[in-house]
N, C-alpha and C positions, 0 to 999 in steps of 0.2 A: 636195317638201321636201328630198329627198336631193340634188337638183341644186343647190340654193342653198347647201348646206353645203360642197360641194367648194371653191368660190372662197374661202369664209371660212376653211376649214382651210389652204388654200394661203397665204392672206394671213397667218395667224397663224404658220405655219412660217417664212415670209420675214421677218417682224418679229423672230422669235427669232434667226435667223441674223444679221440686221443688228445686233441688240443685242449679240450675242456679238462680232461684228466690231468694233464701236465701243469695246469694252473692251480690245482688244489694242493693244499698243505697236507702231507701224509700224516702229520701228528694230529690232524683234526678229524680223524675217523670217528663218526658218531657212534656212541655206544648205546646198544639197546637197553642197557641197565640204568641209564640216567633216568631219575624219577621213580625208580623201583627199589624195593627193599634190597639191601645188601644180602648176598648169599649167606646162609647160616653156616658157621664153621666152628670147629673146636680144633686147636692145634697145640702141639707141645711148644713150650717156651724154650727158645734157644738158650742152652746152658741153664735151664730152669730147674734141674734136678727132678724132672717128672711133672712139674707144674703144667697145667693146661690153660690156654687162653681162648676165649670165645667172643664173638662179636657182641653178645649180650652184655659183656663186661663194659661196653662203651655206650650203652643206651643212656640218653640224657646228655651226651656230650657231642660236640662237633669234633671230628677227628679225621686224620689223614692216614690212609693205608698206603704204604710205599713198598712196592715189590723191588727186591734187589737180590744180588748174588755176588759171591766172591769172584766168580769168573767173568763178571760183566764189566766191560771196559767203560761203557756209558754210565754205569752206576758210580764209577770212580769220578767221572766228570761232574755228576750231579751232587756227589756227597758233601762237598764244602757248603753248598746251599742248604742241604738238609741240616748240617751242623749249625749254621746261622739261624735257621728257622727254629731249631730246637732251643737255642740260647735265648731267643726272643720269647719263648713260652707262650705263644699265641694260641696253640692248640696241641693236643697230644698227637704224637707221630708214632704209629705202630708199624713196625717193619715186618715184612714177610720174606724170609730168606728162601728164595724160589729155586727148587731143583738143585740143591747144594748139599754138601756134607757139613754137618754141624761144626766140626772142628775147623774147617776152612772158613766158615762164616764167622766164628768166634775170633779166629786169628785176624780176619779182615777188619772186624770192628775194633779189635785191640790196636791194630796198626793205624787206622784212619780216624778213629773216634766213633762213639756210639751216640747217634742223635735220637735213638728210639726209646720211648717210654717202656715198650715191650717189643721184642723181636721174636717172631715165631718161626719154626722150621716147617717148610712146605716141601719135604723131601721128595715126594712123588709128583708134585705140581698140581694136585687135585684142587686145592683151594684157588690157586691161580687160574685154573681152567674154569672153575665156577664163576670167577670174576671176568672171564673173557680176556685174560692176559695174552697178548700177542708175543711179547718178549719183554725183558726187563731193561730198564726200569719203567714201571707204570705206576701211577698213583691214583687213588680214589678218595675224593672228599665225601665224607658221610655225615649226615646231619644227626640231630639229637634223637630223631625217631628211627634211625637206622636206614635212611633212604640215601642212595647214591646221588649226589648232586653235581659232581664234576669228575671227569677222567682226564688225566694227563698221560698221553702216550709218548714214551721216550723221556729223556732227562729234562727236568725243569731248567729253565734259564732264569736269570734274575728278573727279566721282564715278565715271564710267565707267573712267577710268584707275586710280583708287585701289581701286575695289571689284571690277572685272572683270579689267582687263588685267594690272596688276602682280602680283596673286596668282597668276594663271596663268603669267606669265613666270617667277616664282620657282620654281614647281613644275616647269616644263619645263626650267629650267636646272640642276636637280639631277643 
């Protein structure tokens, strides 16, 4: 009798864990980088004629790093919101063209608009890996001291921007 209860107990425990997992929002994966300094990077500016951009260029500013790519369908969904955010001039938006060809990234920005103060080329994905990017789009809010304060996995929605991002930006800009 006891031997038959063990598989049943294991099954019930697994069902409980599965039920808990199914109630969680996959875009709410906690990042181990929240509250830690942003990874140090230097990257070529997309269509920058050899210019380089580094995270040190943003010290003293609250800024948003937005990873995107020309091949990313979800990036296209998010892009109009990035354009609106850029027009509002609330904070600098830095783009990271992730695992893309420069010419395709430049064509994409020319076609859909360029919300970025600067867009960098991350051709091999190393910068994205340092930030723990699972897939594009992902965005990171970084404070004046270079500390990551918020991570958005997947495309922003209007609600995400209004209810999560902007209140935190206002608080960090004080």
